[in-house]
C-alpha positions in Angstrom: 43.3 -165.7 -175.6 45.7 -162.8 -175.0 44.9 -159.5 -173.3 47.2 -156.6 -173.9 48.4 -153.7 -171.8 47.0 -150.2 -172.5 50.4 -148.8 -173.3 51.2 -151.4 -176.0 47.8 -151.0 -177.6 48.3 -147.2 -177.7 51.7 -147.6 -179.2 50.2 -149.9 -181.9 47.5 -147.4 -182.7 50.0 -144.6 -183.2 52.0 -146.8 -185.6 49.2 -148.1 -187.8 49.0 -146.8 -191.4 45.5 -147.7 -192.5 46.3 -147.2 -196.2 49.2 -149.6 -195.9 47.1 -152.2 -194.2 44.4 -152.0 -196.8 46.6 -151.7 -199.9 46.9 -155.4 -200.6 43.1 -155.6 -200.8 42.0 -152.3 -202.2 43.6 -150.4 -205.2 43.7 -146.8 -204.1 44.1 -143.6 -206.1 45.1 -140.3 -204.5 42.3 -137.7 -204.6 43.3 -134.5 -202.9 43.6 -135.2 -199.2 41.9 -138.6 -199.5 42.5 -142.1 -201.0 39.7 -143.6 -203.1 39.2 -147.2 -204.2 36.6 -149.8 -205.2 34.9 -151.1 -202.1 35.9 -154.7 -201.2 32.5 -155.2 -199.5 30.2 -154.8 -202.5 30.3 -154.7 -206.3 30.8 -151.2 -207.7 32.3 -149.6 -210.8 32.9 -146.1 -209.4 35.1 -145.8 -206.3 33.2 -144.9 -203.2 35.6 -146.4 -200.6 37.4 -143.5 -198.9 40.2 -143.0 -196.4 41.0 -139.4 -195.5 44.7 -138.7 -195.2 45.9 -139.4 -191.6 42.6 -140.9 -190.6 42.3 -144.2 -188.8 38.9 -145.1 -190.4 37.6 -146.0 -193.8 34.1 -145.3 -195.1 32.2 -146.5 -198.1 29.6 -144.1 -199.4 28.0 -146.9 -201.4 27.2 -149.6 -198.9 28.0 -147.8 -195.6 30.9 -150.0 -194.5 32.9 -148.2 -191.9 35.7 -149.1 -189.5 39.3 -149.2 -188.6 42.2 -151.5 -189.4 41.1 -154.2 -187.0 37.5 -154.1 -188.2 38.7 -154.5 -191.8 40.8 -157.5 -191.0 37.9 -159.0 -189.0 35.4 -158.4 -191.7 37.4 -159.0 -194.9 39.8 -161.7 -193.7 37.6 -163.1 -190.9 40.3 -162.8 -188.3 39.4 -162.7 -184.7 40.0 -159.6 -182.6 43.2 -161.0 -181.1 44.5 -162.3 -184.4 43.9 -158.9 -185.9 45.8 -157.1 -183.1 48.7 -159.6 -183.3 48.8 -159.3 -187.1 49.1 -155.5 -187.0 51.7 -155.7 -184.2 53.8 -158.0 -186.3 53.4 -155.8 -189.4 54.3 -152.6 -187.7 57.0 -154.1 -185.4 55.2 -153.2 -182.1 55.9 -155.5 -179.2 52.7 -156.4 -177.3 52.8 -156.6 -173.6 50.3 -159.1 -172.3 48.3 -158.3 -169.1 48.9 -160.7 -166.3 46.1 -163.3 -165.9 45.9 -166.6 -164.1 47.7 -168.3 -167.0 51.4 -169.1 -166.3 53.6 -166.5 -167.8 56.2 -167.6 -170.4 58.6 -166.0 -172.9 56.9 -163.3 -174.9 55.6 -164.6 -178.2 57.4 -162.0 -180.2 60.8 -163.4 -179.0 59.7 -167.0 -179.8 58.5 -165.9 -183.3 61.8 -164.1 -183.9 63.7 -167.3 -183.1 61.7 -169.2 -185.6 62.2 -166.6 -188.3 66.0 -166.6 -187.8 66.0 -170.4 -187.8 64.1 -170.4 -191.2 66.7 -168.0 -192.6 69.5 -170.3 -191.4 67.8 -173.3 -193.0 67.3 -171.4 -196.3 70.9 -170.4 -196.4 72.0 -174.0 -195.8 69.8 -175.3 -198.6 71.0 -172.8 -201.2 74.7 -172.3 -200.2 76.1 -175.5 -198.6 77.3 -178.8 -200.2 74.8 -180.9 -198.2 72.1 -178.4 -199.2 73.0 -179.0 -202.9 72.1 -182.6 -202.4 68.7 -181.7 -201.0 68.2 -179.2 -203.9 68.9 -182.0 -206.4 66.1 -184.1 -204.7 63.7 -181.1 -204.9 64.5 -180.4 -208.5 63.9 -184.0 -209.4 60.4 -183.7 -207.8 59.6 -180.7 -210.0 60.1 -178.1 -207.3 62.0 -175.2 -208.8 63.8 -172.3 -207.3 60.8 -170.0 -207.5 58.7 -172.5 -205.5 61.5 -172.9 -203.0 61.8 -169.1 -202.5 58.1 -168.5 -202.4 57.5 -171.0 -199.6 60.9 -170.6 -197.9 62.1 -174.2 -198.0 65.3 -174.9 -196.2 67.7 -177.6 -195.1 68.6 -178.6 -191.5 72.2 -179.8 -191.6 73.5 -183.0 -190.2 76.5 -181.4 -188.5 76.0 -181.3 -184.8 75.8 -177.9 -183.0 76.3 -175.8 -186.2 72.7 -174.6 -185.9 72.9 -173.8 -182.2 76.2 -172.0 -182.6 74.8 -169.8 -185.4 71.6 -169.1 -183.4 73.6 -168.2 -180.3 75.5 -165.7 -182.4 72.2 -164.2 -183.3 71.4 -163.7 -179.6 69.0 -166.6 -179.5 69.7 -168.7 -176.4 69.4 -172.5 -176.2 66.6 -172.1 -173.7 64.5 -170.2 -176.3 65.5 -172.8 -178.9 64.2 -175.5 -176.6 61.0 -173.6 -176.0 60.1 -173.4 -179.7 61.0 -177.0 -180.3 64.2 -176.5 -182.4 66.5 -178.1 -179.8 65.7 -180.9 -177.4 68.0 -182.2 -174.6 70.8 -180.2 -176.2 70.5 -181.8 -179.7 69.1 -180.3 -182.9 65.5 -181.4 -183.3 65.8 -181.4 -187.1 68.8 -183.0 -188.8 69.6 -183.8 -192.4 66.1 -182.9 -193.6 64.4 -180.5 -195.9 62.4 -178.0 -193.8 59.1 -176.4 -194.6 57.9 -173.5 -192.4 54.5 -174.0 -190.7 52.6 -170.7 -190.4 49.6 -169.6 -188.4 46.6 -168.2 -190.1 48.1 -164.7 -190.5 51.5 -165.9 -191.8 53.7 -166.1 -188.7 56.1 -169.0 -188.6 55.2 -171.2 -185.6 57.0 -174.4 -186.4 58.5 -176.6 -189.2 57.7 -179.8 -191.0 60.8 -181.6 -192.1 61.0 -184.2 -194.8 63.8 -186.8 -195.2 65.2 -187.2 -198.7 67.7 -190.0 -197.9 66.7 -193.6 -197.1 69.1 -193.8 -194.2 67.8 -190.7 -192.3 66.4 -191.7 -189.0 62.6 -191.4 -188.4 59.5 -191.2 -190.6 59.1 -189.5 -193.9 57.9 -186.3 -192.1 58.8 -184.9 -188.7 56.8 -182.0 -187.3 57.8 -179.5 -184.6 56.7 -180.7 -181.1 53.9 -179.0 -179.3 55.1 -175.5 -178.1 53.4 -172.3 -176.9 53.0 -171.4 -180.5 52.5 -174.7 -182.3 49.4 -176.8 -181.5 49.1 -179.5 -184.1 45.4 -180.1 -183.6 44.6 -176.4 -184.3 46.8 -175.8 -187.3 45.5 -175.6 -190.9 48.6 -175.7 -193.1 48.8 -173.0 -195.8 45.8 -171.1 -194.5 47.8 -167.9 -194.5 48.3 -168.2 -198.3 44.6 -169.0 -199.0 42.7 -167.1 -196.4 41.7 -164.2 -198.6 40.4 -166.3 -201.4 38.6 -168.8 -199.1 36.8 -165.9 -197.3 35.8 -164.3 -200.6 34.7 -167.5 -202.4 33.4 -169.3 -199.3 34.8 -172.6 -200.4 38.0 -174.5 -199.5 40.0 -177.4 -201.0 41.3 -179.7 -198.3 44.3 -182.0 -199.1 46.4 -184.4 -197.1 50.0 -183.3 -197.5 51.9 -180.1 -197.1 53.6 -180.4 -200.6 50.1 -181.1 -202.1 48.8 -177.9 -200.6 51.8 -175.8 -201.6 51.9 -177.2 -205.1 48.2 -176.5 -205.6 48.6 -172.9 -204.3 51.6 -172.4 -206.6 49.5 -173.7 -209.5 46.7 -171.2 -208.9 44.3 -173.1 -206.6 44.5 -170.3 -204.0 41.8 -171.9 -201.8 43.8 -174.9 -200.6 44.6 -176.0 -197.1 45.9 -179.2 -195.5 45.7 -180.8 -192.1 48.8 -182.4 -190.6 48.6 -185.6 -192.6 45.2 -187.3 -192.1 44.9 -185.7 -188.6 42.1 -183.2 -189.5 39.6 -182.6 -186.7 37.0 -180.3 -185.3 39.4 -177.4 -184.6 40.6 -177.2 -188.2 37.1 -177.4 -189.6 36.0 -174.7 -187.2 38.6 -172.3 -188.7 37.2 -172.8 -192.1 33.6 -172.5 -191.0 34.4 -169.2 -189.2 35.7 -167.9 -192.5 32.2 -168.4 -193.9 33.0 -171.6 -195.9 29.8 -173.2 -197.4 31.4 -175.8 -199.7 34.4 -178.0 -199.1 36.2 -180.2 -201.7 38.2 -183.1 -200.2 41.1 -184.3 -202.3 42.9 -186.7 -200.1 45.2 -189.5 -201.3 43.5 -192.4 -203.2 44.9 -195.0 -200.8 42.8 -196.6 -198.1 44.0 -194.3 -195.3 43.1 -191.3 -197.4 39.7 -192.6 -198.2 38.9 -193.4 -194.6 40.1 -189.9 -193.6 37.7 -188.5 -196.3 34.8 -190.2 -194.6 35.8 -188.7 -191.2 36.5 -185.2 -192.4 33.4 -185.1 -194.6 31.3 -186.1 -191.6 32.7 -183.2 -189.6 31.8 -180.6 -192.2 28.4 -182.1 -193.1 27.6 -182.2 -189.4 28.1 -178.4 -189.3 26.0 -177.7 -192.4 28.8 -177.4 -194.9 28.4 -179.1 -198.3 31.1 -181.7 -199.0 32.3 -182.8 -202.5 34.8 -185.6 -202.8 37.5 -185.4 -205.5 38.1 -189.0 -206.7 41.8 -189.5 -207.3 43.2 -192.7 -208.7 44.7 -195.2 -206.2 48.4 -194.5 -205.3 47.9 -190.9 -206.6 47.9 -187.5 -204.9 47.4 -183.9 -206.1 51.2 -183.3 -206.2 51.7 -186.2 -208.7 48.8 -185.1 -210.9 50.1 -181.6 -211.1 53.7 -182.8 -211.8 52.7 -185.2 -214.6 49.6 -183.6 -216.1 49.4 -180.0 -214.9 46.7 -177.8 -213.4 44.2 -178.4 -216.2 44.0 -182.1 -215.5 43.5 -181.5 -211.8 40.7 -179.1 -212.6 39.0 -181.9 -214.5 39.1 -184.0 -211.3 37.5 -181.1 -209.4 34.7 -180.8 -211.9 34.0 -184.6 -211.6 33.7 -184.4 -207.8 30.8 -186.4 -206.3 28.6 -185.6 -203.3 29.6 -186.9 -199.9 26.6 -189.3 -199.6 27.4 -190.8 -203.0 31.0 -191.3 -201.9 29.9 -192.9 -198.6 27.6 -195.3 -200.4 30.4 -196.2 -202.9 32.9 -196.7 -200.1 30.7 -199.1 -198.1 29.7 -200.9 -201.3 33.4 -202.1 -201.5 33.0 -204.2 -198.4 29.2 -204.9 -198.4 27.2 -206.2 -201.3 24.6 -203.6 -202.1 23.0 -206.0 -204.6 21.7 -208.2 -201.7 18.8 -207.1 -199.4 21.0 -207.7 -196.3 23.9 -205.7 -197.8 21.8 -202.8 -198.9 20.0 -202.7 -195.5 23.4 -202.5 -193.7 24.7 -199.8 -196.0 21.6 -197.7 -195.7 21.2 -198.0 -191.9 24.9 -197.3 -191.3 24.9 -194.1 -193.3 21.4 -193.0 -192.0 22.7 -193.4 -188.4 25.6 -191.1 -189.2 23.4 -188.5 -191.0 21.1 -188.3 -187.9 24.1 -187.2 -185.9 24.4 -184.0 -187.9 23.3 -180.7 -186.2 21.2 -179.1 -188.9 17.6 -180.6 -189.3 17.3 -179.5 -192.9 20.7 -181.0 -193.7 19.6 -184.2 -192.1 16.3 -184.3 -194.0 17.7 -183.6 -197.4 20.7 -186.0 -196.9 18.3 -188.8 -196.0 16.3 -188.1 -199.1 19.5 -188.2 -201.2 20.5 -191.5 -199.6 17.1 -192.9 -200.4 17.4 -191.8 -204.0 21.0 -193.1 -204.5 20.2 -196.5 -203.0 16.7 -196.7 -204.6 14.7 -197.2 -201.4 11.5 -195.5 -200.4 11.9 -192.3 -198.4 9.4 -193.5 -195.9 11.7 -196.3 -194.8 14.3 -193.7 -193.7 11.7 -191.5 -191.9 12.9 -188.3 -193.6 10.3 -186.1 -192.0 11.0 -183.4 -189.4 9.9 -185.6 -186.6 13.3 -187.2 -186.7 15.3 -184.0 -186.5 18.4 -184.5 -184.3 18.8 -183.1 -180.8 21.4 -180.4 -180.9 24.1 -180.3 -178.2 26.6 -177.5 -177.9 29.9 -178.9 -176.9 33.6 -178.1 -177.0 35.3 -178.7 -180.3 37.3 -181.9 -180.4 36.0 -182.9 -177.0 33.5 -185.3 -175.7 32.9 -183.2 -172.6 30.1 -180.6 -172.3 30.1 -177.1 -171.0 27.3 -174.9 -169.8 26.2 -172.1 -172.1 25.5 -168.8 -170.3 22.5 -167.3 -172.1 23.0 -163.9 -170.3 26.5 -163.7 -171.6 25.4 -164.6 -175.2 22.5 -162.1 -175.1 24.6 -159.1 -173.8 27.5 -160.0 -176.2 25.0 -159.8 -179.1 23.9 -156.3 -178.0 27.4 -155.0 -177.8 28.4 -156.7 -181.1 25.7 -154.8 -183.0 26.6 -151.6 -181.2 30.4 -151.8 -181.7 30.4 -153.1 -185.3 27.4 -151.0 -186.6 27.2 -148.0 -184.3 29.0 -145.6 -186.6 27.1 -146.8 -189.7 23.7 -146.7 -187.8 24.1 -143.9 -185.2 20.5 -144.4 -184.1 21.4 -147.7 -182.3 22.9 -146.0 -179.3 19.9 -143.7 -178.6 17.7 -146.8 -178.9 19.7 -148.6 -176.2 19.9 -145.6 -173.9 16.1 -145.0 -174.2 15.3 -148.5 -173.1 18.2 -149.9 -171.1 19.9 -148.9 -167.8 22.9 -150.5 -166.1 20.4 -152.7 -164.1 19.5 -154.5 -167.4 23.0 -156.0 -167.6 23.9 -159.1 -165.6 27.5 -159.5 -167.0 29.9 -157.1 -165.3 32.2 -156.8 -168.3 29.3 -156.1 -170.6 28.1 -153.3 -168.3 31.6 -151.8 -168.3 31.9 -151.9 -172.1 28.4 -150.4 -172.6 29.2 -147.5 -170.3 32.6 -147.0 -171.9 31.0 -146.8 -175.4 28.3 -144.3 -174.2 31.0 -142.1 -172.6 33.1 -142.2 -175.8 30.1 -141.1 -177.9 29.1 -138.3 -175.5 32.7 -136.9 -175.4 33.1 -137.1 -179.1 36.0 -139.6 -178.9 36.8 -142.2 -181.4 35.1 -145.6 -180.9 37.2 -147.8 -183.1 37.8 -151.3 -181.7 41.4 -150.7 -180.8 40.4 -147.5 -178.8 37.8 -149.5 -177.0 40.4 -152.1 -176.0 42.9 -149.4 -174.9 40.2 -147.9 -172.6 39.7 -151.2 -170.7 41.7 -151.5 -167.5 40.4 -155.0 -166.6 41.6 -158.1 -168.3 38.1 -159.6 -167.8 36.6 -156.8 -169.9 39.2 -157.1 -172.6 38.7 -160.8 -172.8 34.9 -160.2 -173.1 35.5 -157.6 -175.9 37.5 -160.2 -177.8 34.6 -162.7 -177.3 32.0 -160.2 -178.5 34.0 -159.6 -181.7 34.5 -163.3 -182.5 31.2 -163.5 -184.5 30.3 -161.7 -187.7 27.1 -159.7 -188.2 24.4 -159.6 -190.9 24.6 -155.9 -191.8 21.3 -156.0 -193.7 19.4 -156.9 -190.5 21.4 -154.8 -188.0 18.7 -152.6 -186.7 16.0 -155.3 -186.6 18.3 -157.7 -184.7 19.4 -154.9 -182.3 15.8 -154.1 -181.5 15.1 -157.8 -181.0 18.1 -158.1 -178.6 16.9 -155.1 -176.5 13.4 -156.6 -176.3 14.9 -159.9 -175.0 16.9 -157.9 -172.3 13.8 -156.0 -171.3 11.8 -159.2 -171.1 14.5 -160.9 -169.1 14.7 -158.0 -166.6 10.9 -158.0 -166.2 10.9 -161.8 -165.5 13.7 -161.3 -163.0 11.8 -158.6 -161.1 8.8 -160.9 -160.9 10.9 -163.8 -159.6 12.5 -161.6 -157.0 9.1 -160.6 -155.7 7.9 -164.2 -155.6 11.1 -165.2 -153.6 10.4 -162.5 -151.1 6.8 -163.6 -150.7 7.8 -167.2 -150.1 10.8 -166.4 -147.9 8.7 -166.3 -144.7 10.5 -163.1 -143.5 7.8 -160.6 -144.5 4.8 -159.4 -142.5 1.3 -159.9 -143.8 1.2 -156.2 -144.8 4.5 -156.5 -146.7 3.2 -159.7 -148.4 0.1 -157.9 -149.5 2.1 -155.0 -150.9 4.4 -157.4 -152.8 1.4 -159.3 -154.2 0.0 -156.0 -155.5 3.4 -155.1 -157.0 3.5 -158.5 -158.6 0.1 -158.2 -160.2 1.0 -154.7 -161.4 4.1 -156.0 -163.0 2.1 -158.7 -164.8 0.1 -155.9 -166.5 3.3 -153.9 -167.3 5.0 -156.2 -169.7 7.8 -154.1 -171.2 7.5 -152.6 -174.6 10.5 -151.2 -176.5 10.4 -147.4 -177.0 11.4 -146.7 -180.6 
């Protein structure tokens, strides 16, 4: 996670045009010195979403939504704090200077991204304006990929000719060292050769690598070759096409997951603007986490109808169901994929497949029934016990209970056999995504991050939150140094009448630790309807924690053996007094 220098954040703040940032999502009309539009956060017919000319904040007089450009991107598009900062920096051409941490320092990401953009432009030129590129175009046209599709998704062609690419990039002031660092050149040779290139983008649209498809039988290597791992491109963390679908996925809280890049792009081009793909069947916890953080509650899996695709469906479905997300499986014919259906029969036919999707448990039963005879007692027992064991690995007790009941209904066995009651709820472990190792959760860090999250995201809408905190909490109530700093900075900004937008808070932090903690605080979303109640509950927990700590400190002193009898007596009296003074929040 990046931390950025004060000067670069101040430069970014001075360049941000809030109306320009929000224009793609809100239709504004000029009204005197203000811009008005329909609020994107609630349904309304009369515009109450306002930005005053030259202001860095928006405000909705209907639902109370209030914030700056970063908060809008975090709330509306579910970006993280760092993603929002980097997105705005790219949009307004502001180089971000990263603060030095213990991480090894490499080439600035802006330079790496620039190299990839220039490479994409070179590949596009080669596809559209060279003789070898014409051959690739013929192949694409034969697959029903027209010029509009090619231009929309910036397809290109990596030429076979040795060193042409490097020469052109060097002329654009991109050194071979940079080309090696972003995976475009390896050991002095072009990484991609005689292939159609498809840019791979991060969740906010920056090119971070390429997927290259061969279109001639004699081209060396597999059908697809992806960029190697680089500082920008981490295969296990990339959801292909998310930048095109993010807005719709966040709004509709559902996603369509497919296997191939062409499948995803074809669906998006055909109007299914909630589609993403993994890198082939390699879809894991990290990719699922990205969708879950966008608020997804329902996932459709439309992987290829072959055996590999169906096995991947079982694995991916398990990941989502484990995290409480409903999974529906789109049943495609064998040797068929979404791209082929769209080419041959069009979007309407694919929509029919979506409408006939089946629940994950039903798919699991059907899949195992192909290799086990469900008509025999032994076969049915093996199928039921195999699936039930998987279901009990899921993290949400209600999901486990209802899925076991569904399994019993589908297989026509009594629910009592599967023990669907709550006594069989699974134990929940918190672990690193895509890892079998565990990490210790710091409850103090979580609690204090919760307090700051409510304050930072709802403090302007509910100005009574800060007085509540000041009335009940002192710096002694904070155990996390970065949390104490952020709390004091926020209080000072309010007292001095300074702006408290998220970017200003980040600018006002000198320590990388505090800036990292701010980014951590802002990772989660908040339930605006319960803001005050949750804030009060968090204060109560901090008061209770401080009270318990005081008691424990007295006990330790008593048992230390270093106190005189008189001191022990005084400590015991203080301990008894504390027991009677259980803290109560002042409201």
